[in-house]
N, C-alpha and C positions, 0 to 999 in steps of 0.2 A: 670761748672755749669752755666746755663743761668740766666739772671737777675731775671726772675720770680721765678725760682726754688730757687734761693738764698734768695729771699724775703720770700717765703713760709717757708724755713728752719729757717730763723730768727724769723718769727712769731711763729712757733712751739716751737723753743728754748725759746723764751720769755714767752710763756704760761707755759711751763714746769718749768721755773725758778720761775715764780709767784706762781705756785702750791707748789713748795718746800718751798718758803718763807711763804706761808700761813700755811702750815703744821707745820713748825718750830714755827711760832707765836702762833698757837693754842696749841701746846704741851707746850710751855713756859708759856703761860697764865694759862693753866690747872695746871701746876706744882706749880705756884705761888699762885693760888687761891683755888682750890678745890680738890687737889689730895688726895685720901684716905690714911689713915695711912699705911705705908709700901709700898706705890706705887712709891716712889722716884727712887728705883733701876730700875724698869721697864721703867719709864719715861726717865731716863738717857740713858738706852739702846736704846729706840726709837729715841731720839735726836741724839745719836751717829751714829745710822744707817743712818740717813738722812744727817748728817754733810758732808760726802765726796761729796755729790751732791749739797751742799749748793752753792748759787750764790757767796758767799764770798770765795769759793775755786777756783779751776782752771776754773770754769764756767765763771767767770768774764773775764778772759784772753781770753777764746774761743770767747765770745761775742764781746769783743773789737777788737780782730783780725779779726773776721768775718766781722765786719762793715768796716774794712780797707782793706778787700780783701785778707787777709793772712790766711793760715791754721795753726791749732795747733793740734798736736797729731792725734787722730782718728776722729777729727771733719769732718763732711761731707762737710764742706765749701771748696770751691775752688774759686780762683779769678774769678770774673765775667768778662765775655768778651762781 
């Protein structure tokens, strides 16, 4: 992967990570403040569905290794030449 492609991949990855973080924050806030009676089960399911993609899971490792030029799993990142 060329340097420009790697940079674009990292930007896209960072945007996606920020999107997941904002969704998790919104769901958490809603659960704490204004969830309707009986809505906790559904909210828990929504949060659980997003959790595997959370930046606190393997995404942090992918981002860290990408910045160092190493690949992880199915990451599109390859060392920049």
